[in-house]
C-alpha positions as CSV (number, residue, x, y, z in Angstrom):
1,M,122.8,46.9,108.3
2,G,120.4,44.0,108.8
3,M,121.1,40.3,109.1
4,I,120.2,39.6,105.5
5,A,122.3,42.5,104.2
6,R,125.3,41.2,106.2
7,R,124.8,37.7,104.7
8,A,124.6,39.1,101.2
9,E,127.7,41.2,101.7
10,T,129.6,38.1,102.7
11,A,128.2,35.8,100.0
12,L,128.1,38.2,97.1
13,R,131.5,39.7,97.2
14,G,132.2,41.4,93.9
15,Q,128.6,40.9,92.7
16,A,126.0,43.7,92.2
17,W,123.2,43.8,94.8
18,A,121.2,46.3,96.8
19,S,119.4,46.1,100.2
20,L,115.7,46.6,100.1
21,E,114.7,49.0,102.8
22,G,111.9,51.1,104.3
23,S,108.4,51.2,103.0
24,Y,109.2,49.5,99.7
25,A,110.6,46.4,101.5
26,A,107.6,46.4,103.9
27,T,105.1,46.7,101.1
28,L,106.8,44.0,99.0
29,H,107.1,41.7,102.0
30,G,103.3,42.1,102.6
31,R,102.4,41.5,98.9
32,L,104.6,38.4,98.6
33,V,103.5,36.8,101.8
34,A,99.9,37.3,100.7
35,A,100.7,35.8,97.3
36,V,102.5,32.8,98.8
37,R,99.7,32.0,101.2
38,R,97.0,32.1,98.5
39,P,98.8,32.0,95.1
40,E,95.8,31.1,93.1
41,E,93.8,34.0,94.5
42,A,96.7,36.3,93.6
43,G,96.6,35.0,90.0
44,F,99.5,32.6,90.1
45,L,99.6,29.0,88.7
46,R,102.0,26.4,90.0
47,E,104.5,25.7,87.3
48,S,107.1,23.5,88.9
49,A,108.3,22.1,92.3
50,L,111.5,20.6,93.5
51,D,112.5,18.7,96.7
52,S,116.1,19.7,97.0
53,G,116.9,17.7,100.1
54,D,118.8,14.9,98.3
55,L,120.1,16.9,95.4
56,T,123.6,18.3,94.8
57,R,124.1,22.0,94.5
58,D,124.7,21.7,90.8
59,E,121.4,19.8,90.3
60,V,119.5,22.5,92.1
61,V,121.2,25.3,90.1
62,Q,120.4,23.5,86.9
63,W,116.7,23.2,88.0
64,L,116.7,26.9,88.8
65,K,118.2,27.9,85.5
66,S,116.0,25.5,83.5
67,H,112.9,27.8,83.8
68,G,114.1,30.7,81.7
69,I,114.2,33.1,84.7
70,C,116.5,36.1,84.2
71,G,116.9,39.7,84.9
72,P,116.6,41.7,88.1
73,V,114.8,40.1,91.1
74,D,113.8,41.0,94.6
75,A,114.4,38.3,97.2
76,I,112.6,38.6,100.6
77,W,113.4,36.6,103.7
78,I,110.0,36.1,105.2
79,S,110.8,35.8,108.9
80,A,113.5,38.6,108.8
81,K,111.3,40.9,106.8
82,E,114.4,42.0,104.9
83,G,115.3,41.7,101.3
84,I,117.8,42.3,98.5
85,R,117.7,43.2,94.8
86,L,120.0,41.4,92.5
87,D,120.2,39.6,89.1
88,A,118.4,36.2,89.0
89,S,121.6,34.5,87.7
90,T,123.6,35.8,90.7
91,F,120.9,34.6,93.1
92,F,121.0,31.1,91.5
93,E,124.8,30.9,91.6
94,H,124.9,31.9,95.2
95,Y,121.5,30.5,96.5
96,D,123.3,28.1,98.9
97,D,125.2,31.0,100.5
98,L,122.0,33.1,100.9
99,W,119.5,30.5,101.9
100,F,119.8,28.4,105.0
101,P,117.6,25.3,104.9
102,A,115.7,24.6,108.1
103,A,115.9,28.3,108.9
104,D,114.9,30.4,105.9
105,D,111.8,30.9,103.8
106,I,112.7,33.1,100.9
107,V,110.4,34.4,98.1
108,V,112.1,35.6,94.9
109,S,110.0,37.7,92.6
110,S,110.6,39.2,89.2
111,R,110.4,42.9,89.1
112,D,107.3,42.8,87.0
113,G,105.5,40.3,89.2
114,A,105.3,37.7,86.4
115,W,106.6,34.9,88.7
116,L,107.4,33.9,92.2
117,L,109.9,31.4,93.4
118,C,109.5,30.1,96.9
119,L,112.4,28.5,98.7
120,G,111.0,26.8,101.8
121,H,112.7,25.9,105.1
122,E,111.9,22.2,104.4
123,E,114.2,22.3,101.3
124,D,111.3,22.6,98.9
125,F,111.2,25.0,95.9
126,V,108.0,26.0,94.1
127,L,107.9,28.2,91.0
128,W,104.6,30.1,90.4
129,R,103.8,32.0,87.2
130,R,101.2,34.7,86.9
131,S,98.2,33.5,84.9
132,Q,98.0,35.0,81.4
133,S,94.5,36.2,82.3
134,T,95.7,38.1,85.3
135,S,97.5,41.5,85.1
136,A,100.4,42.3,87.4
């Protein structure tokens, strides 16, 4: 069990989640890293951003929920090259147990590739949506 799976096991007791492993995790990691580095080239438009440094946990959760994001998501920890699959609402409710500011960069993606949510190690969140003119 990897570091991220152990963190999820502790943080998400009683919640449904699965570890992303093998070639799927490696392929997803590569695709998301490429999209984050050049989102416009990958067909994404910046929708919203948040500097969470001075906000309460409840304010961050409210911002996360305010964008109509729901359903199953894949979350990839960039430096660890590990990920988990869980429901967006579960991730939002436990984001502060899963993401360690100053240490983690996480990319959360909808299963259909319609959006990306980047949680940066400098406590910045950026939501990208796939352009309507770009197919997944």
